[in-house]
Short mmCIF file of the C-alpha atoms (twelve columns), coordinates in Angstrom:
data_MODEL
# 
_entry.id   MODEL 
# 
loop_
_atom_site.group_PDB 
_atom_site.id 
_atom_site.type_symbol 
_atom_site.label_atom_id 
_atom_site.label_alt_id 
_atom_site.label_comp_id 
_atom_site.label_asym_id 
_atom_site.label_seq_id 
_atom_site.Cartn_x 
_atom_site.Cartn_y 
_atom_site.Cartn_z 
_atom_site.pdbx_PDB_model_num 
ATOM 1   C CA . UNK A 1   117.060 129.387 81.746  1 
ATOM 2   C CA . UNK A 2   117.479 127.399 78.571  1 
ATOM 3   C CA . UNK A 3   118.107 129.262 75.349  1 
ATOM 4   C CA . UNK A 4   114.973 130.156 73.418  1 
ATOM 5   C CA . UNK A 5   115.304 127.343 70.911  1 
ATOM 6   C CA . UNK A 6   112.658 126.190 68.487  1 
ATOM 7   C CA . UNK A 7   110.156 123.825 70.129  1 
ATOM 8   C CA . UNK A 8   110.075 120.315 68.708  1 
ATOM 9   C CA . UNK A 9   106.347 120.201 68.020  1 
ATOM 10  C CA . UNK A 10  105.173 116.642 67.585  1 
ATOM 11  C CA . UNK A 11  104.512 115.615 64.012  1 
ATOM 12  C CA . UNK A 12  101.710 113.281 63.006  1 
ATOM 13  C CA . UNK A 13  104.302 110.581 62.300  1 
ATOM 14  C CA . UNK A 14  105.864 110.974 65.754  1 
ATOM 15  C CA . UNK A 15  102.482 110.848 67.470  1 
ATOM 16  C CA . UNK A 16  101.636 107.685 65.564  1 
ATOM 17  C CA . UNK A 17  104.975 106.145 66.543  1 
ATOM 18  C CA . UNK A 18  104.484 107.076 70.182  1 
ATOM 19  C CA . UNK A 19  101.027 105.538 70.254  1 
ATOM 20  C CA . UNK A 20  102.032 102.405 68.378  1 
ATOM 21  C CA . UNK A 21  105.555 101.809 69.706  1 
ATOM 22  C CA . UNK A 22  105.481 103.754 72.974  1 
ATOM 23  C CA . UNK A 23  108.450 106.039 72.392  1 
ATOM 24  C CA . UNK A 24  110.131 108.617 70.157  1 
ATOM 25  C CA . UNK A 25  113.750 109.773 69.909  1 
ATOM 26  C CA . UNK A 26  114.602 113.464 69.612  1 
ATOM 27  C CA . UNK A 27  117.988 114.660 68.332  1 
ATOM 28  C CA . UNK A 28  119.497 117.856 69.774  1 
ATOM 29  C CA . UNK A 29  116.998 117.958 72.629  1 
ATOM 30  C CA . UNK A 30  119.541 120.048 74.566  1 
ATOM 31  C CA . UNK A 31  121.392 122.944 73.000  1 
ATOM 32  C CA . UNK A 32  125.183 123.003 73.342  1 
ATOM 33  C CA . UNK A 33  125.237 125.531 76.192  1 
ATOM 34  C CA . UNK A 34  122.653 123.679 78.287  1 
ATOM 35  C CA . UNK A 35  124.395 120.367 77.649  1 
ATOM 36  C CA . UNK A 36  127.669 121.845 78.913  1 
ATOM 37  C CA . UNK A 37  125.920 123.256 81.996  1 
ATOM 38  C CA . UNK A 38  124.220 119.926 82.636  1 
ATOM 39  C CA . UNK A 39  127.480 117.983 82.415  1 
ATOM 40  C CA . UNK A 40  129.242 120.342 84.830  1 
ATOM 41  C CA . UNK A 41  126.323 120.207 87.266  1 
ATOM 42  C CA . UNK A 42  126.119 116.421 86.968  1 
ATOM 43  C CA . UNK A 43  129.783 116.080 87.876  1 
ATOM 44  C CA . UNK A 44  129.256 118.345 90.872  1 
ATOM 45  C CA . UNK A 45  126.339 116.237 92.118  1 
ATOM 46  C CA . UNK A 46  128.195 112.989 91.527  1 
ATOM 47  C CA . UNK A 47  131.193 114.238 93.470  1 
ATOM 48  C CA . UNK A 48  129.006 115.425 96.357  1 
ATOM 49  C CA . UNK A 49  127.136 112.116 96.636  1 
ATOM 50  C CA . UNK A 50  129.796 109.600 95.686  1 
ATOM 51  C CA . UNK A 51  131.076 108.846 99.186  1 
ATOM 52  C CA . UNK A 52  127.580 108.127 100.465 1 
ATOM 53  C CA . UNK A 53  127.026 105.854 97.466  1 
ATOM 54  C CA . UNK A 54  130.309 104.016 98.083  1 
ATOM 55  C CA . UNK A 55  129.461 103.601 101.772 1 
ATOM 56  C CA . UNK A 56  126.094 102.130 100.822 1 
ATOM 57  C CA . UNK A 57  127.682 99.692  98.369  1 
ATOM 58  C CA . UNK A 58  130.194 98.614  100.995 1 
ATOM 59  C CA . UNK A 59  127.402 98.033  103.526 1 
ATOM 60  C CA . UNK A 60  125.599 95.662  101.158 1 
ATOM 61  C CA . UNK A 61  122.247 97.295  101.949 1 
ATOM 62  C CA . UNK A 62  120.948 98.962  98.806  1 
ATOM 63  C CA . UNK A 63  118.174 101.536 98.870  1 
ATOM 64  C CA . UNK A 64  116.778 103.665 96.082  1 
ATOM 65  C CA . UNK A 65  115.363 103.229 92.619  1 
ATOM 66  C CA . UNK A 66  116.890 102.889 89.170  1 
ATOM 67  C CA . UNK A 67  119.219 100.104 90.281  1 
ATOM 68  C CA . UNK A 68  120.943 102.221 92.933  1 
ATOM 69  C CA . UNK A 69  123.682 99.885  94.108  1 
ATOM 70  C CA . UNK A 70  126.998 98.405  92.968  1 
ATOM 71  C CA . UNK A 71  126.215 98.800  89.251  1 
ATOM 72  C CA . UNK A 72  124.577 102.228 89.246  1 
ATOM 73  C CA . UNK A 73  124.792 105.480 91.159  1 
ATOM 74  C CA . UNK A 74  121.371 107.153 91.334  1 
ATOM 75  C CA . UNK A 75  121.291 110.822 92.368  1 
ATOM 76  C CA . UNK A 76  117.818 111.981 93.360  1 
ATOM 77  C CA . UNK A 77  116.741 115.633 93.464  1 
ATOM 78  C CA . UNK A 78  119.930 116.970 91.842  1 
ATOM 79  C CA . UNK A 79  118.314 120.425 91.667  1 
ATOM 80  C CA . UNK A 80  119.341 120.798 95.322  1 
ATOM 81  C CA . UNK A 81  122.868 121.276 93.933  1 
ATOM 82  C CA . UNK A 82  122.154 123.210 90.716  1 
ATOM 83  C CA . UNK A 83  118.971 124.704 89.250  1 
ATOM 84  C CA . UNK A 84  119.985 123.788 85.697  1 
ATOM 85  C CA . UNK A 85  118.135 120.528 86.385  1 
ATOM 86  C CA . UNK A 86  114.956 122.538 86.943  1 
ATOM 87  C CA . UNK A 87  115.574 124.506 83.757  1 
ATOM 88  C CA . UNK A 88  115.774 121.253 81.816  1 
ATOM 89  C CA . UNK A 89  112.456 120.135 83.316  1 
ATOM 90  C CA . UNK A 90  110.950 123.067 81.412  1 
ATOM 91  C CA . UNK A 91  112.981 122.496 78.251  1 
ATOM 92  C CA . UNK A 92  111.187 124.382 75.438  1 
ATOM 93  C CA . UNK A 93  112.503 121.845 72.974  1 
ATOM 94  C CA . UNK A 94  110.702 118.979 74.698  1 
ATOM 95  C CA . UNK A 95  107.711 120.366 76.575  1 
ATOM 96  C CA . UNK A 96  105.350 120.550 73.558  1 
ATOM 97  C CA . UNK A 97  105.999 116.846 73.039  1 
ATOM 98  C CA . UNK A 98  105.425 116.038 76.700  1 
ATOM 99  C CA . UNK A 99  102.195 118.047 76.761  1 
ATOM 100 C CA . UNK A 100 101.021 116.249 73.643  1 
ATOM 101 C CA . UNK A 101 101.186 112.872 75.375  1 
ATOM 102 C CA . UNK A 102 100.435 113.844 79.013  1 
ATOM 103 C CA . UNK A 103 97.945  116.666 78.441  1 
ATOM 104 C CA . UNK A 104 97.904  120.388 79.241  1 
ATOM 105 C CA . UNK A 105 98.061  120.018 83.044  1 
ATOM 106 C CA . UNK A 106 101.493 118.400 82.985  1 
ATOM 107 C CA . UNK A 107 103.740 118.422 86.051  1 
ATOM 108 C CA . UNK A 108 107.223 117.091 86.765  1 
ATOM 109 C CA . UNK A 109 107.140 114.153 89.159  1 
ATOM 110 C CA . UNK A 110 110.819 113.258 89.435  1 
ATOM 111 C CA . UNK A 111 114.259 114.523 88.476  1 
ATOM 112 C CA . UNK A 112 117.152 112.084 88.727  1 
ATOM 113 C CA . UNK A 113 120.773 112.002 87.594  1 
ATOM 114 C CA . UNK A 114 121.933 108.463 86.845  1 
ATOM 115 C CA . UNK A 115 125.283 106.801 86.239  1 
ATOM 116 C CA . UNK A 116 125.605 103.214 84.996  1 
ATOM 117 C CA . UNK A 117 129.309 102.611 85.489  1 
ATOM 118 C CA . UNK A 118 131.735 101.209 82.956  1 
ATOM 119 C CA . UNK A 119 132.392 97.504  83.297  1 
ATOM 120 C CA . UNK A 120 129.332 96.723  85.438  1 
ATOM 121 C CA . UNK A 121 126.431 94.309  85.206  1 
ATOM 122 C CA . UNK A 122 122.863 95.085  84.252  1 
ATOM 123 C CA . UNK A 123 121.390 97.096  87.108  1 
ATOM 124 C CA . UNK A 124 117.739 96.081  86.651  1 
ATOM 125 C CA . UNK A 125 115.676 93.227  85.242  1 
ATOM 126 C CA . UNK A 126 112.905 93.536  82.644  1 
ATOM 127 C CA . UNK A 127 109.918 95.368  84.089  1 
ATOM 128 C CA . UNK A 128 107.346 98.083  83.497  1 
ATOM 129 C CA . UNK A 129 106.973 100.912 85.973  1 
ATOM 130 C CA . UNK A 130 103.346 100.104 86.747  1 
ATOM 131 C CA . UNK A 131 100.327 98.233  85.309  1 
ATOM 132 C CA . UNK A 132 99.213  99.217  81.795  1 
ATOM 133 C CA . UNK A 133 96.749  101.906 82.861  1 
ATOM 134 C CA . UNK A 134 95.163  103.437 79.776  1 
ATOM 135 C CA . UNK A 135 93.426  106.671 78.839  1 
ATOM 136 C CA . UNK A 136 91.749  107.257 75.461  1 
ATOM 137 C CA . UNK A 137 93.925  110.285 74.667  1 
ATOM 138 C CA . UNK A 138 96.832  110.617 77.100  1 
ATOM 139 C CA . UNK A 139 99.322  108.464 78.963  1 
ATOM 140 C CA . UNK A 140 99.292  108.712 82.743  1 
ATOM 141 C CA . UNK A 141 103.065 108.868 83.014  1 
ATOM 142 C CA . UNK A 142 105.869 109.431 80.551  1 
ATOM 143 C CA . UNK A 143 109.582 109.893 81.049  1 
ATOM 144 C CA . UNK A 144 112.294 111.769 79.227  1 
ATOM 145 C CA . UNK A 145 115.849 110.422 79.341  1 
ATOM 146 C CA . UNK A 146 118.563 112.862 78.229  1 
ATOM 147 C CA . UNK A 147 121.903 111.459 77.047  1 
ATOM 148 C CA . UNK A 148 124.823 113.486 78.418  1 
ATOM 149 C CA . UNK A 149 127.328 111.684 76.177  1 
ATOM 150 C CA . UNK A 150 127.337 109.776 72.905  1 
ATOM 151 C CA . UNK A 151 125.965 106.336 73.739  1 
ATOM 152 C CA . UNK A 152 126.326 103.056 71.909  1 
ATOM 153 C CA . UNK A 153 125.031 99.541  72.456  1 
ATOM 154 C CA . UNK A 154 128.030 98.466  74.546  1 
ATOM 155 C CA . UNK A 155 127.321 101.006 77.298  1 
ATOM 156 C CA . UNK A 156 124.544 99.202  79.144  1 
ATOM 157 C CA . UNK A 157 121.998 101.268 77.333  1 
ATOM 158 C CA . UNK A 158 118.336 101.673 78.121  1 
ATOM 159 C CA . UNK A 159 116.423 98.978  76.236  1 
ATOM 160 C CA . UNK A 160 112.747 98.481  75.455  1 
ATOM 161 C CA . UNK A 161 110.316 96.211  73.658  1 
ATOM 162 C CA . UNK A 162 108.507 98.627  71.303  1 
ATOM 163 C CA . UNK A 163 104.736 98.219  71.416  1 
ATOM 164 C CA . UNK A 164 104.746 96.357  74.738  1 
ATOM 165 C CA . UNK A 165 102.775 99.205  76.368  1 
ATOM 166 C CA . UNK A 166 99.767  97.746  74.542  1 
ATOM 167 C CA . UNK A 167 100.121 94.371  76.231  1 
ATOM 168 C CA . UNK A 168 98.157  93.523  79.342  1 
ATOM 169 C CA . UNK A 169 100.729 91.064  80.662  1 
ATOM 170 C CA . UNK A 170 103.955 92.034  82.400  1 
ATOM 171 C CA . UNK A 171 107.313 90.989  80.907  1 
ATOM 172 C CA . UNK A 172 108.365 87.385  81.637  1 
ATOM 173 C CA . UNK A 173 111.352 88.605  83.613  1 
ATOM 174 C CA . UNK A 174 112.215 85.227  85.125  1 
ATOM 175 C CA . UNK A 175 112.638 83.778  81.631  1 
ATOM 176 C CA . UNK A 176 114.899 86.616  80.456  1 
ATOM 177 C CA . UNK A 177 117.337 87.603  83.156  1 
ATOM 178 C CA . UNK A 178 121.068 87.454  83.850  1 
ATOM 179 C CA . UNK A 179 122.772 85.876  80.816  1 
ATOM 180 C CA . UNK A 180 119.392 85.662  79.029  1 
ATOM 181 C CA . UNK A 181 118.503 89.331  79.582  1 
ATOM 182 C CA . UNK A 182 119.213 90.310  75.985  1 
ATOM 183 C CA . UNK A 183 117.299 87.372  74.524  1 
ATOM 184 C CA . UNK A 184 113.966 89.109  75.112  1 
ATOM 185 C CA . UNK A 185 112.010 88.917  71.806  1 
ATOM 186 C CA . UNK A 186 111.610 92.289  70.136  1 
ATOM 187 C CA . UNK A 187 114.233 93.985  72.306  1 
ATOM 188 C CA . UNK A 188 115.590 97.319  71.044  1 
ATOM 189 C CA . UNK A 189 118.618 99.080  72.504  1 
ATOM 190 C CA . UNK A 190 118.218 102.861 72.612  1 
ATOM 191 C CA . UNK A 191 121.323 104.764 71.551  1 
ATOM 192 C CA . UNK A 192 121.942 108.359 70.595  1 
ATOM 193 C CA . UNK A 193 124.311 111.277 70.542  1 
ATOM 194 C CA . UNK A 194 125.036 113.638 73.415  1 
ATOM 195 C CA . UNK A 195 122.114 116.000 73.944  1 
ATOM 196 C CA . UNK A 196 119.524 113.689 72.404  1 
ATOM 197 C CA . UNK A 197 116.557 112.330 74.368  1 
ATOM 198 C CA . UNK A 198 113.945 109.615 74.393  1 
ATOM 199 C CA . UNK A 199 110.335 110.292 75.387  1 
ATOM 200 C CA . UNK A 200 108.623 107.051 76.397  1 
ATOM 201 C CA . UNK A 201 105.533 105.564 78.009  1 
ATOM 202 C CA . UNK A 202 106.459 103.995 81.367  1 
ATOM 203 C CA . UNK A 203 104.246 100.962 80.711  1 
ATOM 204 C CA . UNK A 204 106.729 99.772  78.072  1 
ATOM 205 C CA . UNK A 205 108.721 96.693  79.012  1 
ATOM 206 C CA . UNK A 206 112.242 97.989  79.656  1 
ATOM 207 C CA . UNK A 207 115.594 97.268  81.242  1 
ATOM 208 C CA . UNK A 208 119.218 98.409  81.290  1 
ATOM 209 C CA . UNK A 209 121.854 96.019  79.997  1 
ATOM 210 C CA . UNK A 210 125.404 95.379  81.213  1 
ATOM 211 C CA . UNK A 211 127.865 98.171  80.499  1 
ATOM 212 C CA . UNK A 212 130.745 96.295  78.880  1 
ATOM 213 C CA . UNK A 213 132.421 99.477  77.655  1 
ATOM 214 C CA . UNK A 214 135.114 101.564 79.340  1 
ATOM 215 C CA . UNK A 215 132.780 104.600 79.630  1 
ATOM 216 C CA . UNK A 216 130.096 105.421 82.160  1 
ATOM 217 C CA . UNK A 217 126.583 105.821 80.782  1 
ATOM 218 C CA . UNK A 218 125.315 109.146 82.117  1 
ATOM 219 C CA . UNK A 219 121.710 110.235 81.731  1 
ATOM 220 C CA . UNK A 220 119.197 112.636 83.239  1 
ATOM 221 C CA . UNK A 221 115.747 111.260 84.040  1 
ATOM 222 C CA . UNK A 222 112.521 113.284 84.118  1 
ATOM 223 C CA . UNK A 223 109.097 111.846 84.937  1 
ATOM 224 C CA . UNK A 224 105.889 113.673 83.956  1 
ATOM 225 C CA . UNK A 225 102.276 113.143 85.007  1 
ATOM 226 C CA . UNK A 226 99.009  115.123 85.032  1 
ATOM 227 C CA . UNK A 227 98.738  117.750 87.768  1 
ATOM 228 C CA . UNK A 228 95.865  115.985 89.548  1 
ATOM 229 C CA . UNK A 229 98.319  113.282 90.666  1 
ATOM 230 C CA . UNK A 230 99.328  114.643 94.064  1 
ATOM 231 C CA . UNK A 231 103.037 115.310 94.365  1 
ATOM 232 C CA . UNK A 232 103.946 117.054 97.617  1 
ATOM 233 C CA . UNK A 233 101.764 114.834 99.796  1 
ATOM 234 C CA . UNK A 234 104.168 114.820 102.729 1 
ATOM 235 C CA . UNK A 235 104.709 118.555 102.967 1 
ATOM 236 C CA . UNK A 236 105.598 121.647 101.012 1 
ATOM 237 C CA . UNK A 237 107.965 121.755 98.034  1 
ATOM 238 C CA . UNK A 238 111.557 122.762 98.803  1 
ATOM 239 C CA . UNK A 239 112.349 126.463 98.804  1 
ATOM 240 C CA . UNK A 240 114.658 126.091 95.783  1 
ATOM 241 C CA . UNK A 241 111.698 124.852 93.727  1 
ATOM 242 C CA . UNK A 242 109.310 127.564 94.951  1 
ATOM 243 C CA . UNK A 243 111.899 130.247 94.146  1 
ATOM 244 C CA . UNK A 244 112.550 128.797 90.684  1 
ATOM 245 C CA . UNK A 245 108.846 128.502 89.899  1 
ATOM 246 C CA . UNK A 246 108.390 132.233 89.332  1 
ATOM 247 C CA . UNK A 247 105.618 132.029 86.710  1 
ATOM 248 C CA . UNK A 248 102.175 130.368 86.823  1 
ATOM 249 C CA . UNK A 249 103.293 127.838 84.224  1 
ATOM 250 C CA . UNK A 250 106.345 126.874 86.271  1 
ATOM 251 C CA . UNK A 251 104.189 126.610 89.396  1 
ATOM 252 C CA . UNK A 252 102.065 124.038 87.600  1 
ATOM 253 C CA . UNK A 253 105.112 122.234 86.235  1 
ATOM 254 C CA . UNK A 254 106.400 121.795 89.791  1 
ATOM 255 C CA . UNK A 255 103.058 120.536 91.122  1 
ATOM 256 C CA . UNK A 256 102.302 123.646 93.200  1 
ATOM 257 C CA . UNK A 257 99.420  125.560 91.554  1 
ATOM 258 C CA . UNK A 258 97.517  124.457 88.466  1 
ATOM 259 C CA . UNK A 259 97.060  126.864 85.576  1 
ATOM 260 C CA . UNK A 260 94.382  124.856 83.817  1 
ATOM 261 C CA . UNK A 261 93.277  122.468 86.548  1 
ATOM 262 C CA . UNK A 262 91.022  122.954 89.546  1 
ATOM 263 C CA . UNK A 263 91.957  125.264 92.409  1 
ATOM 264 C CA . UNK A 264 91.211  122.378 94.783  1 
ATOM 265 C CA . UNK A 265 94.294  120.645 93.390  1 
ATOM 266 C CA . UNK A 266 96.598  123.475 94.468  1 
ATOM 267 C CA . UNK A 267 98.957  123.495 97.439  1 
ATOM 268 C CA . UNK A 268 97.528  126.126 99.723  1 
ATOM 269 C CA . UNK A 269 100.651 126.389 101.860 1 
ATOM 270 C CA . UNK A 270 102.499 128.249 99.080  1 
ATOM 271 C CA . UNK A 271 101.232 131.792 98.350  1 
ATOM 272 C CA . UNK A 272 99.939  132.340 94.839  1 
ATOM 273 C CA . UNK A 273 101.835 134.565 92.471  1 
ATOM 274 C CA . UNK A 274 99.831  137.787 91.884  1 
ATOM 275 C CA . UNK A 275 99.084  136.819 88.273  1 
ATOM 276 C CA . UNK A 276 98.012  133.365 89.432  1 
ATOM 277 C CA . UNK A 277 95.480  134.749 91.925  1 
ATOM 278 C CA . UNK A 278 93.412  136.120 89.075  1 
ATOM 279 C CA . UNK A 279 93.334  132.695 87.438  1 
ATOM 280 C CA . UNK A 280 92.165  131.095 90.687  1 
ATOM 281 C CA . UNK A 281 89.342  133.613 91.104  1 
ATOM 282 C CA . UNK A 282 88.033  132.648 87.689  1 
ATOM 283 C CA . UNK A 283 87.820  128.960 88.578  1 
ATOM 284 C CA . UNK A 284 84.662  127.358 89.928  1 
ATOM 285 C CA . UNK A 285 86.405  124.738 92.027  1 
# 
C-alpha cells in the first residue's frame, strides 16, 4: 500500500486548466517511500525484460506501443513482477484528480513502465491517442505519467500542444517530424522532479523528443477510463490482480466489479467479495 498521504483534491484553477489546456502537473505525486519502491521494482522489471527487448531490436521487427524499439524499452504489465505498480494505480494522492476528470466509475486500463534511453532519437511522431471524442463533463480517457527521476528538456521529454484536445483535426505529423519535430507551433516540453506526475487528456497532440542527454528518461504510465469500457474482453484478469483487488473499490479500479455502475458490466467469472454482493443486490441492472 501507499502511505496515507493527503489527497491532491483538484482546485477550481486546476480544473479550469485541465479543461482549457488538457493537462495539469502535480508535484510530489509519489511520497519518498513509494518512489524508492517504484524505482527498485522498475529496475527489476527492466532487468527481467531487457534481453527480450535487445533480441527484438536486433531482429529489426518491432512490436508494442509507446515506441517500443531501438529508442525505447516498453515494459507492459509490470505488476506481474511487483505489486507496487498496482498500489500506484490507486495512489491516494492522484485518484481524486483522476475521478474528477474521468468520473466516479473510473478503472485502470493500462500500466506500463517506459524507458527512453540516453542518446537516442525521438521514439514517436506527433499524434493523439484517438479521435477527439467529447463528453459534456468527463474525458473518456486520461493518463498519468509519473517521473521516476528529475527530468529536463534534454531528456527526450514528453511534449504536448496545450489546448489541442479542443481541435477536431489531427496533428500535421508529416509537416513536423524528424529534424522538424520540435518546430510544432505551441509545443511545450513537460519536465518535473522525481515523484511528480502529469495528468493529461489523451486527445492532446503529443510526442516524445530525442533524448540528447546522458541519462535515461524513466516513467510509469497509467491509463484510466470509465468502467463501462470493457477491459478483460479476452478472459479473466490475472490472479495477481484479483488477489490485490481485495476491496470493492479496488475491484472497480481493476475493471472487475463496478461499485457505482451496473451489475451487467461486471465480470461474472470472478466471485464477488462478500461486501460487494450486497451492493449488487441493491442494483436494478
